[in-house]
N, C-alpha and C positions, 0 to 999 in steps of 0.2 A: 976233379973231373967228378962225374955223377958219373953211379949206377943201375939201372934201372932191373925189371921184371917184369915179365910178362907170363900170362898158359901159353901154353905150347897152342893153345885151343885158346880163338881170342872168345868164340862163344861159351866157356867154362866160369862158371860162378860158383863160386864156396861156396855160400848162402844155398844155392840149389841142392846141395853131394844127398840126390841122397839115404833113406838111413841104411844102414848094415843088420845085419842080422843082429847083433846086439845087440848095437838097441833097440829094438822091436820089441826079443825080449824084456832090458828096463824097465818102456812101456810097459806090461804086456803087467809085467811086476807094480807096475803105476798104480797102473786101471782101475787090478785083484783090489789095491787098497783100496781104492775109492766106493772098489763095489762095498764093500762094511760100509760105508759113511752116506753108506744113501740113503737109512729110514734113523739120525740121527741127524735132529732141531739145528734145523740153519744151514744143514749142509746139500739140501733137495738140489740146491744146481747142481754137481754131480752129474742129476743124472742125465742129463743134455750135453755136459759138454765130454761121459763116458759116449756114450750115441754117438759122435760128432768124433773126436777121438781116433771110434772101432772104421767110421764111415771110413775119413777124410787118407784112415794110414793103410784096407786095408784088410782087418784086421778078423777079419767077420771069410764064412766057407763060405760065401756071393761073394763070385766078382763081379757083377751086376748089380749100376748100384740102386738103392732100394729106396736110399730119401734124399730130400733136400736141404738145406739150406740155407735161410734167407738172409744172403750176405752182398754187399759190394761189391766186391774183384777188383774191382776198376776205378775206387777213390783213393783220390793224394792225398798225396803224408800218408801215411799208414808209417809209413819209416820213420816216421817222427810219435809214432807209440810206445814203443819199448821203454825209448832210452826219456821222452817225458817220463812218467811211472819209476823212472828210477831216480829226474830230477823229482821227482815226487817221496819216494826212499829216505832220501838225503835228503828231500830236504835244502837244495840248491834255488838260491835265484839264479833267473835265465832275460837274458837281451832277446825280444824276438820279432822276429821282421813278417810284414801279414799285408797282405792286401783283403780286405774285406771285398765284398759282393757292388755292394756302395758306393765302394770309391778307389778310382786304377788305382789309387799316389799309395805308394808303402811304404809305410808305418814303422818305427819302433815302443813295445811297451821295456818297461822294466816291466817284472812279472814275478812272485814269490806263487807258485804253481802248488796247488793241494787236492784239487782232482781231475779224475777220468769218468765222464760219465760219456753213453749213447743212447745218440733216438734218435731212431726213421733211420738208422741204417750210415751212419756220422756218430765223431768223435768231438765231444769236443773239451773240452779244458778248462776248467774254473780256477783262479789266482787271485790273491789281488794284487793291485794296481796301488806299483809306490807312486810316492804321493798324494795322491788324490787316498787309496784303502778302500775303497770298494772294490765289490766283485766280478772280477775277468769272464767278460762267458767267449775262448772264442773259435769256430770251427780250424778241429786240422789237419781240412784236407786244404782252409786258407793260410795257412803257415809254410812263410816262401823259408824260413834261416832259424836256428833255437841255437845263443849261445851262455857260456856261462855268463852268469853277468857280478862284480868284485860286491856288489849292494850287498849289504846284508839281508841276510832270511829272515818277512815277516812270518810268522807262523797268526795260526787264526781254536778260536772256539767253534770257529759254525760248525753246527750241522745236519752235511748235508744232505744222512738221510732224511731228515727232515727237513731241508731245504727245498727236497726231489717232493714229500708229502705235499707242502702249497698249492701242487701246482701240475698241468701233467705237461712233458711237455722241454723246451730243457728251459726254457727266458723265466727269468720271476720277476719283478719288482716292486723288488725288494720293502718302496714305499708305502704299497700300497697294504689292502686290510685284506684279509677274506674275508666271499663274497656268497651264498647260500645261493644260485644256481639252482632254477624252474622249469624242469622241457616236459612236455607231452608228450610220449611216444604213441608213435602205434600198437597194435601190442604184435603182431608179426617179426619182431623188431624185441621184442622185450624177452625169449629166450638162448638172443648175441651177448646180448647189455651182461647176463645173469651170470653169462658161459665167462662169459668178458666182460669186464667192468671197466670200464673207462675211467675209474679213481677210484681210492683206497677207500674213500667217505660217501659213494653209490648207497641209495637208494629208491628204489626203487616199488608204489603202492600205489594200485589204480590207475593207472597209463603214467603214474609222475614221478620224471628222473627227477630226485633232487644231491645235490654236487654240494661243500663245503672247501670251496680255491680263490683261486684269483687268478684273477679272471687277466687270458694270452693269447696268441696267437694261434699259438695250435691250439688253442679251447677251439679256437672260429674256425679252424678248419676241423678239428670229428667231425659240430657239427652236425657242417654242410654236405659233409661227409655221408651222411645220411639222410639226406633231402628230401624232398617231401614226411616223411617219418617222422621229424623232429621239429617240435613246434616251442623257440619260449619263453617262456609265459615272463620270466627274472631274472636278474634284476631289466628293468627296461632296458636300459642302456645297452647292455648285452647283444636283444630286442633288434633296436633299431640298427645297431653295425650293423648283426648280419642281415639285415634289411635295404640297409643299405648299395653290401656289395651283391645281394643278388636282381640287385638293380641292375649297378653295373652292370653282370652274368649277360643280365638280360641282352644290353646290348650290343654285346658278343654276339 
């Protein structure tokens, strides 16, 4: 005979339990430690983390919300994020059921997960696919389920920091070579480009913006977002691709 237990309040969720006084004090001590790391090279990211924690936990004296972080709180699949992080740390191969935007059919993949990447308010998992050894990039919000696989984990020597230095966004066609992109830009957007470079390789001289990277869909979208303020001079293949896309836009 089976016995079942439930909370008296059926709407109660232990995951949403507010922090108690002791836990908040522990967090304050942790934030104090992080504050001492602000000026340490390589730990600059702690600044935004501290600000976010203070804001979300209302640890400041001001009870009115005065800062807002760009996040998609309605993004599906966020509950997979921490388990996937743990699977990567433990080098555990997985069987992932996945439903892409292009295909209504759910497909199953045996993967060895290696890296998590956030781009444009979405999270992506990069893995080695079993059977073909290529890098798989899956959007976490399209994952249906994650199961532990008995397959042997495949390690990788890939430096994902370098992997993403070759591109803008998330799409890296590994068989493609780096290309030099030259764009004529209007004077009025140069201060914006200097304060927030499009890519680590960015150089600006005499209204000419140059980048050295791999071409992908995210680069096209970024250029198009600047509208009439950018004109691609080279490579010609990119200029023609954008020209065709603009023609289609005009028809709409």
